[in-house]
C-alpha positions in Angstrom: 30.3 5.9 36.7 28.8 8.6 34.9 30.5 10.0 31.4 30.2 13.3 30.0 31.5 14.6 27.0 32.3 18.4 26.1 33.1 19.5 22.6 34.7 22.9 22.6 36.2 25.2 20.0 39.4 27.7 20.4 41.5 30.0 18.7 45.1 30.9 18.5 45.2 34.4 17.6 48.7 36.4 17.2 49.2 39.8 16.4 52.6 41.8 16.5 54.0 39.2 18.5 51.3 38.8 21.0 48.4 36.2 21.7 44.9 37.1 22.5 43.9 35.7 25.8 41.1 35.7 28.3 41.2 35.6 32.1 38.5 33.4 34.0 38.7 31.8 37.6 39.2 28.3 38.4 37.1 26.5 40.9 39.1 27.9 43.8 38.7 31.2 42.6 42.2 31.9 41.5 42.7 34.0 38.3 44.2 32.2 35.2 44.5 33.0 31.7 42.7 30.8 29.2 42.5 30.6 25.3 39.3 32.2 23.8 36.8 29.9 22.7 34.1 27.5 24.3 31.7 24.9 24.3 29.7 24.1 21.3 26.1 24.6 21.4 23.7 21.6 20.1 23.5 21.6 16.1 26.2 24.3 16.1 29.3 24.0 13.6 32.7 24.2 15.5 33.8 26.8 13.1 30.5 28.8 14.1 31.6 28.1 17.6 34.8 29.6 17.7 33.5 32.8 16.1 31.0 33.1 18.3 32.9 32.5 21.5 35.8 35.0 20.5 33.2 37.5 20.1 31.5 37.0 23.3 34.9 36.9 25.4 37.0 39.5 23.6 34.6 41.6 21.6 36.5 40.7 18.5 34.9 39.5 15.4 37.3 37.0 13.6 38.2 35.2 10.9 39.1 31.5 11.0 42.2 31.0 8.9 43.1 27.4 9.6 42.4 24.5 11.7 45.5 23.6 13.7 44.5 20.4 15.5 42.5 18.4 18.3 43.3 18.3 22.0 41.5 15.2 23.6 41.7 14.6 27.4 39.7 12.6 30.2 39.7 13.5 33.8 37.8 12.2 36.5 35.7 15.2 38.0 33.5 15.4 41.3 29.8 15.5 40.0 26.6 15.8 41.6 26.4 14.6 45.0 30.1 14.4 45.2 29.9 11.4 42.8 33.0 10.8 40.6 32.2 11.8 36.8 34.7 10.5 33.9 34.7 13.5 31.9 35.9 13.8 28.4 37.3 17.1 26.9 37.5 17.3 23.1 39.2 20.6 22.1 39.3 22.0 18.4 41.9 24.6 18.0 41.9 26.9 15.1 43.8 29.7 13.9 42.1 32.9 13.5 42.8 36.8 12.8 41.0 39.6 13.9 38.6 40.8 11.3 36.8 43.6 13.3 35.3 44.9 16.5 36.9 46.2 19.6 38.7 44.6 22.4 36.3 44.4 25.6 35.5 42.2 28.5 32.7 39.7 28.6 30.2 40.6 31.3 28.2 37.9 33.2 30.1 35.1 31.1 32.9 32.6 31.9 35.6 35.0 31.5 36.1 38.6 33.1 38.8 40.1 31.1 40.4 39.8 27.6 43.8 41.1 27.0 47.3 40.7 24.6 50.1 39.0 26.2 53.5 38.8 24.8 54.3 35.6 23.1 57.7 35.6 25.5 55.8 36.2 28.5 53.1 33.3 28.2 55.2 30.7 30.0 55.1 33.4 33.1 51.6 33.5 33.3 49.2 31.4 35.4 47.4 29.5 32.5 45.5 26.5 31.6 47.3 23.8 30.0 45.5 24.4 27.0 47.3 27.5 26.0 50.7 25.3 25.9 49.0 22.6 23.9 47.5 25.3 21.3 50.9 27.1 20.8 52.7 24.1 20.2 50.0 23.2 17.7 50.6 26.6 16.0 54.4 26.6 15.9 54.7 23.0 14.8 51.6 22.6 12.6 51.5 18.8 12.5 50.0 17.2 9.4 48.0 15.1 11.7 46.7 17.9 13.7 47.8 16.1 16.7 50.5 16.3 19.0 50.8 12.7 20.1 51.3 11.8 16.4 53.8 14.4 15.8 55.9 13.2 18.5 56.0 9.3 17.1 
């Protein structure tokens, strides 16, 4: 089975009780909320990745204020010619604050909309699981930066 690895960096940005999110479409075209961020380019530092991705997806320039932790997961995906792929997603979660720019929507990218959502409304949104993981890291701030270790 072919194996792939994707390293990505995301940010939790909370302001006035609201979380900055982006909306994209899943493989079936269903709109879902995602955490702003994305894949690292070869040779790029993840700190720079999260800043670049936030600007691309939301229009905001952000200041990274901390590292919250790591989310790591493996899934079997369908690859080329319908062959299974063992995919490993390594996601680095940062905390950031808006330092400039204006809210705008990405054009021609992986997301279609950026918006502030009230923190208490997030559980009712159609969203990817990474949002829940990131918010838990943000709230609990485990010293190890890993939720499984924090459950220990």
